[in-house]
N, C-alpha and C positions, 0 to 999 in steps of 0.2 A: 906830575903823578899821571901816567896813563894806566887808569884802571880799566878791566873788561868787567862788565856788568851783566848778568843774564837773570832773567826773570822768568819764573815758570809757575803756572798754578798748580796748588796740589789739590787734587780731587779724590778722594777715597771712594772707589766703587765697590761698595760693599757685595751688592748683589751680583755684580760683574764677576768679582773674584770667586764667590762661592757659590754662584747660582746660575749655571749657563742655562739656556733654553734651546729647544729643538723646534724649528718650524717646518712645517710639513703640509703641503695640499694633499688630501686624500686623493687615490688614484681612480676611485670609481669603477668604471666597466673597461675592460680592454678585449681586444681580439685574441682569440685562441692560437697556440704554437707561435708565440711572437714573443721576444725577449721583452720584460717588464723592468724598466729603470725606475728605482725608488730613490727620490732625490729629496733632500732636507738641507735647509739653511742653519747652521750654526756658528756664530761669531765667535770662535775661540781665540782669536787674536794672537794665534801662533802659541797658545799655552799647550803645554804637553799633556797628553791624556794617556791612560793604560790600554784601553780598547774602546772601539766605535763599531758596533756590528748590527747587521739586519738579521732577525730571526723571522723566519717563515714556514709555512706548513701548507701543504696542498690537501685538498678536500679528503676527509677521512682519516688524515694522520692524527695522532695524539701529540708527539713530540715535534720540535721546531728544528728546521734546518738553520745553520749558523754560517754568516759568511761577513766579511769587514766591510764598512762603509770607507769608500775611497775617495780621496780628496779631489775635489774639482776648481773651479775659480771662484774668487770673491768669496768664501766662506761655504761654498756649497760641497756638499758630500752627497755620493750615490753608490749603489749597489744595483747588480742586475740579476734578475730571477731568470735563469735560463728557459728556453723555449719548451724543453721535455717536461717542466713544472707547470706550464701555463696550459691546461687542456680543457677541462669542463670544471663547472661548480663554482668553485671560490677559493681563493688564497688568504689565509689569516697570517697577518705580519705585524711588528712592532720593531722600534729601533731603541738600542740601549747603548748609552755612552757613560763611560767610568772614567772620570776625573783623576789627576794624580793625586788629588789630596781625598780621595775616597768617595766623593760625591757621585752618585748614580742618578743619571737623567735619562727618562724614558719617554717614549711618544708611543701611544698616549700615555699622561703623565700618572694615571691611576690604575693599579691593576692591570697591565699590558698583558700578561699571559692570559688572565682570565677573560679580559674583555680587547682583544687585539681588534687593529682595523681589518678590514675586508676589502678585497678586490673580486669584483663580480666578473667571470669570464663569460662572453656572449658566444655561444657555441652553435648560431644557427646554421653554419656551413659545415654541419657534423660529416657530411660525405668527403670533403676535402681532408678533414682530419685522419679520417681513416684510409685515406688513400684508394678508394675504390676505383677501380679501373675503367668501368664504362660509367658514361654520362647518362645512357639509356638504362635507366634502372626498371627491374621488373618489379610488379607489385607483390608484396608479401602478405599472403593472408594466414595471419596466425592468430592464435587464441591466448591471451594473457592471463594465466592462472593465479599467480601470486608473486609478489605484491601488485595488486591493482594500481594503475596510474594514480598518483596522488595519494596512495594510500598511506597512513601512519600507522606503522606495525612496530611492535616490542622487539629489540633486538634479538632476543633468545628464539624467539619464534619465526625468525626469517628464514624463509625458503624461496628461492626463486625457481618458478617453474613456468613453462610455456608450451603449447602444442603447436605443430606445424604439419599436422598430418594432411592438409588440404593442398600442400605444396607438392607439385609433381617434379619429377626429375631434379629433386634437391640433392646436391653434394653433401652429405652429412658431415664429410671430412673437412669441408670449408667453413664449418660454423665456427665462428669467434664471438666470445661473449665478454665485455668490458664492464666494470663498474669504477666510475669515476675515471675511466680511460686506463684502468690497470686490467691488464689482459689475464683474466682468471679462467680461460678455457681449460686449462690443465686440471681444474678442481671439479669440472663439471660431468656429470654423468649424461653423455649425450645418446640417445635412442633414435631409433628410426623415426618415430613420430613425435617424440617430446624430450626435452631436456631437464635435468634438475641440478640445481647448484646450491650448495650450502656454504655461503661466503664465509670469510673470517669476519670477527668481529667489527663492526664498523662504528664509527663516531656517530653520536646523535645528530640529527640534522637532515638535510635534504641530499640525496644521492641520486646518480642518473645511471641508468643501464642501457648498453648499445649493444645490438646483436646483428653481426655480419653474416651474409649467406650468400652462396653461389648456386647456380644450377650445373647441371653435369657438362653443359658447354662452357662453363668458365664466366656466364654473364651472372652479375651481381643483382641481388635484390635490393628493394629499397631497404635501408636499414631501420631495424626496429628499435625505437627508444622510447624511453618514459621515466618519469621521476617518481621516487616515493621518499617516504620520510621514515626515518628510525629514531625511536625512543627507546630508553632503557625501561625496563618493567616498572621502575618507580615512578617515570615519568609518563606514561601511558595515560590517556585520557580516563578519568573516572566518570562513569554515566550513572545519573541519578534521573530517574524517569527518561525524559527526552533531552536533559543537560549533561553535557560533558565538560568537564574542567580538568586542569593541571596547573601546577604553580611551583613557585620556589621561593623560600627565604634564606637569605645568608647574611653574613657580616663579615666584613674584612677589617682588620686592625693592623697598622703599620706604624713601626717605630724604628727610627734611624739615629745614628749619631755619626756626623761627619767633623773631625776634628773636634773644635770647641762647640758645635752647634748641633744641637739636640731637638727633636721633633717627632710628633706622634700624632696620628690621625685615626678616624674610625668611620667607615662606611657601611650603612645598613641599607640592605636591598630587600623589596619584596616584588615578585612577579606573580600575575594570576591571570589564566586564560581561560577563556569561557566558550562553549559553543552550543548554540541552541538549532533548532531545525531551520530558522530562518536567518538568524544573526550570530556573528561572532563578535568577541569583545576581549579586550586586554587590559589589564591594569599595570603600571610600572611605576615603582616609587624608590627613590633613592635619597637617604639622609647622610650627608657630609658633615662629619663634626668640625670641618673648616669653613663651614657657612658662616659669612660675616656680612654684617649690614652695611660696611664700608666697601665691600667689593661686588662684583657680579656673581650672580647665585651659582652656587656648586651642588645645591641639591637639584634633583631631577624628578619629576612626575608626569605620567602621561597615560591619558585613557583613549582607547580606540574602540571604534563601533563601527560595524559595518557587514556587507556582505561581499560577494564577488565583485560587483560593480561599482558598488557605493560605498564609501568610506568616510568615517568622521573622527576627526583627532582633536584632542584638547589637552593642553599643558605644554610640556616640551617636545617639540619634534624638529625635524631637519628637513625642509622642503627643498625641491629643485624647481625653479622656474626659469631655466635658461643657464647657460654655461657662464654668463658673465654678469647676470643680473642677482641671482640668488641660487647658489649652489651649494647645498649642505650646510648653510651658517644655521646655528639655533635659533629658533623662534618659540618663544613662549606665548601662546594664545590659542587659536581654533583654525581648523583646517577642515574644508569639504572636498571630497575629490570623486568625481564621476568618470568611470573608466570602461568604457564599452569598446566594440570592436572597431567602429568608425567614428567615434566620438569621445573626447576627453575634455574633462572640465575640472579646474582645480583653482580655488579660492583659499586664500589665507589672510588671517588678520591677527595682529599680536603686538609684541615688541622685541627689538633686537636687545636693546639694554634697559634694566630697570633704573630708576632714579636712585641716585645715592647723594645724600646731603653731603657727606664728608664727616670726617671726625672732629668734633669740636676741638678737641687737643692738638689737632695737627692741621694749623694754618688753614680752616674752614672760612675763618674771615681774616682778611689780610689788609695791611696799609700798603696800598697800591702808588701812592704818589704823595710828595709833600712839596707845594710850591708856594710861591709868593705871588700874590695877586694884589693890583691897584684898585681898591674900592672907591675912595674919594679922598679928598684932600686932609680928613680927619683920619683916615685909615690907610696910609699910603702902601703900609707893607705888611698886610694881614696875610697870615699862612693860612692855605686850606690843605687840610689833611683828607685824603680820599680814601675811603674803606670799600674793600670789594670781596665779593665772594671768590672761593678758589678752591681746587680740589674736590670737586663735585662732578657728576655725571648726570647730564638730561636722561629723562625716560626717552627711549628713540622708540617711536611707533613704525609700524609697517603693515603696508596692505599690498597683496598681491595675487594677481589673476593669470591664468593660463587657460587658453581655450586652443585645441588642436582639432583638425578633421583629418579623416583619413585611416587606413590601416597602418598600424605601428609596424607591421611586418613586411608592408609593401610601399605606401606612399603615405607621408603623415606630414602635415603643415601646421604649425602652432605660432600663436601669438603670445606674448608674455609682457605683463605690465607690472612693474614694481615701484612702490611709493613708500618713501621712508622719510620721516621727520621727528626732529627733536620738539620734545613738548617743552616750551619755555616755562609754563607754570608748574612744571613738576618740581622745582627747585626754589626754596625760599630764599628771600632776601635776610632773614635773621635766622641764627643757629643758637638754640638754648645752650648755655654754658660754654660759650665759644672763648677761646683764649687767643689774644692777638699778641704777636710779638712787635716790639717798637723798633725794629731794626731802622726801619725808614726815617725814624724821629730821632733817634740816637746816633746815628752814623756820624752826624757833625760833631758829636763829643767823643768820637774814638780819638785815640793819640795819634802821633805822627808814627810812621813807620821807621824802625831802627834795625840796625844790622847788630844782632847779638853776639859778639865775638866770644864771650865766655859761656853763652848757652844756658843762662840761669833764668831764662824768661823775665828778666827785668832790665831796664835801661840805667845804666851805671855811667856816671862821666864825674870825674874830679878836675877843678878849674886848677891845674898846675902847669899849663903849656905844652903838657906832654900827652899825646894820643895814644899812646903805647898801649894801655891797659883799658881804655875807654871805648865804650859802644858808640856808634855814630849814626845820626839821624840820616835816613835816607830820603831826599826831598824829592819832591813831585817832579822836578826837571833832570833828575838823576844826578844831581851833586851830592855831596857827602858834608855834614857838619855836625857840631856838638858844642858843649858848652865852653870849650877853650876858644871857639869862635863867637862867643858872646850870644850864643843861641841856646835858648832852653827848649826841651822838647813839649811839645802841646799835649798834656794829659788833665783834661778838665774833669771835675766830678759831677756825677748826677747823684742828688739827694735820694735817698730811700723813702718809699711810701708804703703804708699799711696796705694798700691796695695791691701793690706788687705781689705776684704769686711766684715769680722768678725774678731774683736781683744778683747777677753775676757781674762784679765790678773787677774780675781778675782774669777775663778770659783772654788768653793769649793765643794768636792764630799765626800761623806761618804762611807769609805771602808769597816767598819766593826765594831765590838764592843769589847770594854775592860772591863772586870770585875776583880774588885779589891778584896782583901781579905775578904772584908765585903759584897762581891755580889752586890755591887754597879756597875752599868752599866755606861760606857761611850763611846761616838763616837770616832772612829778613822778615821781622815780626811786627806786629801790632797788637795792641790793647783795644778790644773790641767789646762794646756794651751788649750784655745780652739780658733783655728785660721783658716778662711776659705779665700781661693785665687781662683781666676779664673784660669782654665786652661791656658788660654794663657798668663797669667803673672807669671806661676809658676817658669819658668827659669830666669825671670828677679829677683824675689825675691831671689833665691837662689844665684845669681851673685852678688846683690846689697846692701841686707840687711847685716848689719854690723854684725848681730848675725850668719848668715848662710855662709857668704862668705869666711870664713877661712876653711870650713869643705871640700872643694873641692868634691863637688857633681856632679855625672853626672846621667842622667836621662835615664832609659830604659823603654820605653813605649812598653809593650807586644803587640803582635798581635794575641795571642793564649794563651792557657793555663790560662785564666782568673781567677779571685777570685769567680766569679758568677758561675751559674749552667755550667756544662759541656755537651758538644752536646752529644745527646744519638742516639742510633740505635736500632731497634727491628724487628724481624721477626718472626711471629707465623704462624704455619700450623697445622690444625686440622681436624678431620673427626667428623661426627654426625650419628647417626642413630635411625629411629623412627620405631616401629612396632606396629602395631595395629591388634589385633585377635578378630574381631567381637566384639570390644569394651568389651571384657571379660578381655583380658590380653594385657597390653601396655607396651612396653619395650623403654625406651628412654637411649641413652647412648651417650658419646662423648668423645674424647680425642685429646688433642693437645699439641706440643711441642713448646718451645720458645727459642731464641736465643736473647740476649740483651747485647749492648755494652754501658758502661757509660762513655767512652770519646772518642770519634772519632777523637779528635785533635791527637792523636796518630796515628802513620801511620799503615797501614796493615802489619801483620808479615808474615814471609816465614814459611816454614815447619821446615826448618834449624834453626830458632829461637827458636824452641820448645827444642832443643837438651839439652842445658843447664839452661833452664829458671826454671825447678824443680830441678835441681841437678848440679852439676860440672862436670860432665863426658861427654865428647865429644865421645859418643857411638852409636850415632844414635838412641837412645831411649830417650823417654820421662818418666820422674820419674823412671827410673832402678837406683837401689842402690845396693852396694856390701858390701860384709863383709871383703873385703881385706884391709889390712892395707898399704896404697900405700905409696912409699917412695915419699919424697920432690921434687926429680929431675925427676919422672916418666913423660911420655907424651903420648897422643894419636894420632894416625896415621890411617886414613881410619876405623874410628869406632873401632880400636883396640887399647889395651893399651901395652907400651912397658916401660922396665926399662931403664935408663938413657944410658945403654951400647947397646941398641937394643934388648935385650932378651925381646920375647913375655911373657905377664903375663896372667897367668891363672886365669879367673876371676871367683868368687864365688858370685853368685847373691843373694841378699837379697828380694828385692821387684823387680818383673818382669817388671813393668812398660808397656809402649806402643812402638812398633816399628813407626818409624817415617814415614814409607811407608804406615801404617794404618791410619794415620792423614790425612785428605783432605787438599788440598792446598789452603789455604787462599785466595791467590791472584786470583785463579780461580774463585771464586764465590763472589768477590769483589763489584760487580754491585748490587747484591742481600743482601749482608750483610758485614759491615765493622768488620773485625775479626782481633783482637789483644788482649794483655794480659789484657785488660779492660772487656773483653767480659765474659759473664756468660751463661752458664759454658764455662769454658775454653776450655775444650774438651768434645764435646757432647758424651753422652752414655759412660763415660768412663770405668765404670763398665763393660758393655757389649763387649766393645773392649778389655778388659783385659781377660775375659772368653773366647772370641772367639781366642784370641791369645794363651791361654792355652789350647786350645781344650776342655774346659767344656762347657756342655749343658747349653743353653739360655732358661729360662722360660719366660712366659708371665709376671709373677711377677716381674721378673728384669726390664722388660721395665717400667711397670706401676710405680714402686719404684724409678725410675730414677729421681732426683732432679728437671730437666728441663721439666717433664712432668705435666700435670693436666689432669685429667679425672673424668667422673661421669657415674654412673649405677644407672638406676631407674627402678623399676617394680611396676606397678598398676594392681591389681586383683580386677576386679569389679563383685563381686558375686551377687547372690540374695538378699540377706540382709546384705552383708558385703562388705567390701573395705578395702583392704590390700595394703599398700603402704612400700617398702623397697627398701635401696640402699646404695650408699657410694660414696662420693666425696672426692677427693684428690687433693691438688695443692703443687707441689713441692717447696722446698725453694729456688731453682734458677730459678723457672717459673716467667717471668715478661711480662707483656702486658701494653705497653703505652696507648692502646686503652682502657683498663680496669684497671686504676692504683689503685683501691681501693680494690683489691682482698687480702684477707687474705690468705698470702703465709704460706708454711711450716706447712700445716694443714691437718687433715684427719677427716671426719665425717661419721660416720655410723649411719643409722636410721632405725626405723622401727615404723610403726603406724597401727592400725587395728580398723577401725570404723564399730559398729554394729547398724543396723537400726531395731527398733521393731514398731509393732502396727501401721504400715502404717505411718512410717517416724516420730512417736509421741515422739519416746523414742531413743535417740543416746547415744552410749557408746563409748568413744575412749580412746584407749591405744597407748601410745606413749613412745619410748625410743629413746635417741640420745647419741652418744658417739662422744666427739670431741676432738681430741688431737692436740697440737700446739707444733712447736719445734721438728718435726721428725728428723732434722740432727743433731742439737744442743741439746744432752740430758739434758745439765745442766740447760738451760732455757726452757726446756719442761714444758707442763702443761696438764693435762687431766680433761675433764668435762664429767661426765655422768648424763644425765637426765631422770627421770622416771615421766612420767605423766599420769593421769587417769582422764577423764573428762565424766560427765553425764549431758545430756541435755534432757529436757522434755518440749515438746510443744503439749500439750492435744488439742487445739484448739482456735479459735479466741477469744472467751469470757471466757477463762480459763487461769489459770496463768501459765506461761512459767518458768523454773528454771534450772539453771546451777550449777554446782558444781564441782569444779576441786581440785585435790590435786597432788603436785607434789614434788619430792625429788631430789634436785640437788648436787651431790658431785663433790668437784673439788680438785685436788692435783697439786703442783708445786714446783719448786726450789730444792736444795740440801742442805744436812748438810756439814757443812766446813770440808775439808779433811786434814786440817793442825792442825796436833797434836803435832808435836816435831820439832824443829829447827834443830835436829841432823839427820833428814832423808834427809835434802836437804841442800848442802854446797852452794847454790846460795843465799840463804838469807843472806843479810849483816849483818856483825856482830854489825854495828853501830845502828841496829832498837831497840828501847827502848823496855824494856820487856812489858810495858804497851800497847805499840803499837801492839807487838806480840799478847798479850792475847786478845785483841780486834779482830785480825783477826782469831785467831784461835776459838774464840766463834761465829764467824759469821755463821748464820744458815738462809737460806733463804727459807727454807721450808713454805709451805702452804697447809693446808688441812681443807677443811670447808665442813659443810653439811647445805644446805639450804631447809627449808621446806616451801612450799607455799600452801596457802589454797586460793581458789577464790570460791565466792558465788555470784550469782544474781537471783534476782526475779522481774519479771514483770507482769503487769496485766492490761487489759483494763476493765473499770468499766462504763458500761452504765446504767446511771439513769436518773435524770433530765439533767443532762450534761455528758459529754464523758470525761471520766478522763484515762489517761495514766500513770500508776503508776510502778517504777523501783525502786529497792532497791540493793545496790552491797556492799561486804565487801571482803577486800584482806588482807592477812596477809603473812609477810616473815620474817622468822627467821633464821639467818645465824649464825651456830654455829662454833667457832673456835675449832676444835678437838686436836690442839696442845697445846692450852693455857697453861694447867697445867705443861707441860714439857718444854716450852720454857720461862715462866716465871721464872723458875727457875735458868736458865743460863744467862739470861738477864732482869735485871731489868726495864730497858727502853723499853722493848718489846711492841709494839703496836698492838693489836689484831685486826683483820680484821672482827670481828664479828659486827654483826648489827641486827637491828630489826625494822620492819616498818609494820603499820597497817593502812588501808583506808577505811572509812566507808561513803557511800554516798547515798542520798536520792533525788529522782527526781518526780516531780508531774506536769502533764500537763493536764489542764482543758480546753476544749472547750465549750462554752457556746451556740454560734451558730454559723453561718457561718462567721460571721466576728470577733467574739471576743474569745480570749483564754489568758490562764495564765500560769506562769510557777512557781515552787517553786523549789529550790536546795539547798541542804544542804550537806556539806561534812565536815569529821573530819579526821585528818592525823597526824599519830606520827611515828617519826623516831628517832633511835639513833644509835650511831656508837662508837666502840672501847669500852675498859673497863673503869668502872668509876675511877678506881685507877690512870689512865693516864690523870691527871686533865688537861694538856695543848692540848690534842688531843681528847677526849671525847666530843661526841657532842650529845645534845637530843633537838629534836624540835617537839612541839605540835602546830598545826595549824588547825583553823575552819573556815569555812565560809559560810554565808547564802546569797542566791540570790533570790530576787523576782522580776517579771517581767510580763508584759502584752503584747499583740500583738493585733493590729486592720487591719484587711484586708478588702478590697473594691476593686471593679472593676472600680471603677471612678478614678478622678484625684488622689486621696490619696490612691495608690494601697496598702500599707503597712506601719504601725506604729508600732515600737518596742520600750519599755522602760523597764528599769531595773535597780534595785540599789541592791549593794551587800556590805556586811560587813564582813572583816576578821581579826583575831587575832592570834597572834603567841607567844608562850612562850618557855622557854627553852635557848637553845645557843643564840638565837636572839630574843628579844621582840619587837613586832611591832603591830601596828593596821592600817587598811586600810579600807576606805569606798570609792566605785566606783560607778559612775553612768553612763548609757549607753542609747543613743538614736539612733535610726535607723528609717530613713524614705525613702521609695520609692514612687516617683511620676511619674505618666503618665503624661508628659507635654504636649504631641501631639501625634498624631497617629504615632507608631513606635519611639517616642523619650521619653526614659525613664531616671530618675535620681535617685541615691541612695546617700544618706546621711548618715555616719555611726561615731558617736562621742562618745568617752568614756573619763572619766575623773576619776582619782584616787588621794585621799589625803592619804598620808602615814606618819605615825610617827614611828620611830625606837628608841627605848629606850636602852641605853647602861648605865649599872650599874657600876660604878666605886668601890664603895666600899658597898658588899652586906648587912655590918652591919649597914649602915647609909643610911635612907631612902632617904635623901636630896642628897646624893653624886651620882647624876646619871645625864646623859645629853640626851637631845631629839633632833634628827635631824627629821625635817618635810621636805616633798617633795610633789610638785604637778605635777604630771603627766598627760599627755593626749595622745590620738592618734585621728586623724581625717582622715577618708577616705571619698572620693567624686568619684563618678561615674557617667558617663553620657554616653549613649548609643543610637545609631540610627540604626535601622534595615531596610534592604531594599530588 
């Protein structure tokens, strides 16, 4: 009987199915007037979703723009903020993913609308932004009346006024005034000697004014620009004697239900800002109800104290000590910063992670091993049961220093040092009340695996010579047997004990699948013991339980080398340089190297330990090998080799290695870094040391290509009508930073972009090229992606349509073709490998070569008729072509192509009827498919559409804002669903400075599963009712 047997492991990824995550590195600072690519990673594994969007708003806006996140390669999604929205100030943004099961995932995770991420726009080259025609600018002697530079003014009192009566031959008609790069000239009252502007209501925060002027000959004056702050009346600083203060207290409550999962949490916030004649200070405190001693802290507290040049921080803060060493990672501790014009100093000390002992009820102490050990002739087979700690987190201390010299506006040079190390003593060997699962001990009592034909979770067999209705034992060698073969199933008993706090003697688990000759599938099962005992009772159980007392078990409770994470050490040192040549040429570069250790439980090594670590020769060299055929009884003495009779051996060197004297003594700097054979790199700059020892010249490229080095070099050329940026980034395969753990290692990125501006910034053309290579060390797993993009952006004016058009081609190659072509080339291949197995190995091909073509189009238009309309239309198409499909499908009939196709069309219309009423209509249609249609089990096709209608009412009274919307979405293809959603939001002014916001959304979803496509009645429907409720109450003082 020729049976086919297939085993598969059943793993239920609960968190994966119901709780996706979005991973995103914050963008930080960007240059103005360039596209901003927001990139995230989400491992959806081709799971369908309803929407994936980027929300952003430019400085001063209240509402957010919305545009889709587009699929890239390998789980990456991206969306591009167009250049006309990247001008001055900052951009707020967040990302929102709505899964088919109704789950809403955002980044940031908590209150993204209230606390979005921020992109700071560096606008030093403001003359180029405003396209001033002459580089030789005239000095503008003006008097700023209101608001003064850096002044904080109440929003209702804001009047912009300045005098230019000292300027001769000023062309008054040439005056243009911008707030946050929005031209408000038509709102200004421009007189011969002064101007007055009453701007529209601005958002609280920092704003920038730019004034452009020319003389009667058309020569431009130097732009007048300054920054001021706006606060609502209820946020203005209250002055008591010489002390000014303001603050805010608010609370966020969020409750949601996704299918059968419900959750709720509460976040309390308190902010206080104070200002004296000499010092400013602020206090921030956040209390999250999700705070848990078994997780990293979700609560936050920060105290800041300082003046213009000196600042002190205590609590939670996010320092930046270099792009690669410590860049925005949360630190809980203290920081001190000195910032002067030509000298900057920053020192921090604290912890990256707090210590977590682990949940005593969730494998805080585990049995890591059970082995037999020969003790003596009286105890030949004593069993050693090893206990270990698990599921803990060491306290991770961090210390950082940055010293920089020079003007940050012209030439600045910095040195960065970051040291992070796990505190071994922060975790205890014992955990009070720990519960231990006896799986390692009881697995020897688990039953045989059996094929449960009748699926009753029992092994049944009757000795009648007929196997028709009998279950079968699945033997370890793949054969089948049962009672009719004279074989009984192994199914021993473990006797219960009073010390057992969990005793499950009927735990049937599914191991895999058995397929018979007719392709019928049956489950392979096993009875597995599940017993828990308190740590304090373990020894009693081993000595008194009749099942275990004959096993002669001794307990070995480890004090180190535990099953959980090993303690790490990390040291990073780097430099950076920033040069600015009159805002025309800017150069930014940095380089750092790292030392990391993955297990500081192992002791620091000596130089002598390196002698025989990489080879067997005691020759006082690391890694030196020889071509000699040494006899079995030769020996080494004083770094020289001798025959057994004492005759010196003439050594024939193969690989030169490194002399031990060239290796720094690890013990001499053990206080800085814990150096042993768990260190990466094992020997820093190994290739450079080899070259030096061999008297070879060392080039700069040798240093930059060292695997423990990361560097970047960036050049920006800001020309009259053009901005060019190019550079390179490289992170070595051995580079590690505990302060920046999400770096893409072993990668190199080269890039070039060129942005042209025409017709007074009304037309942008952006050309961009990017070459990304991963796997620099291991060529087998390397990949390379080249991206070519061209973008056109047209912004003719406020009342004219704006159009953007983008086209991109992304080429990616990775993997290798199998090198196994014949068993005769390598005698190490065992003879007992079946020919079918070898055929599969020899045909293995991991190559991937794709070409992706992206088209992106957006159209937006403001229409002012009886009502004010804002219309936008967007289209995106991405076609990933598998260039190797025709070749690989011939050698592998089960080949799954990475090809995909996606399209998205969206329409948005916002209409404002008067100062109180507005409405929104939003429609979107999305299509996606993956793999080739012939791969029935893997091919996916999904079409989804959504229509949303909503209105907003705003008032300045008790009901400050009311928003309601309804949406309907349907999906067809791999998943068929329909969903109706309603959303209600209201903001209430309860009392002076006391506001409340209530936000409720409800979704009714039906997922239809077709069992038999030929039968209309053969289908099931799963119905879900999900909701999200958010409540915010805030008081400002």
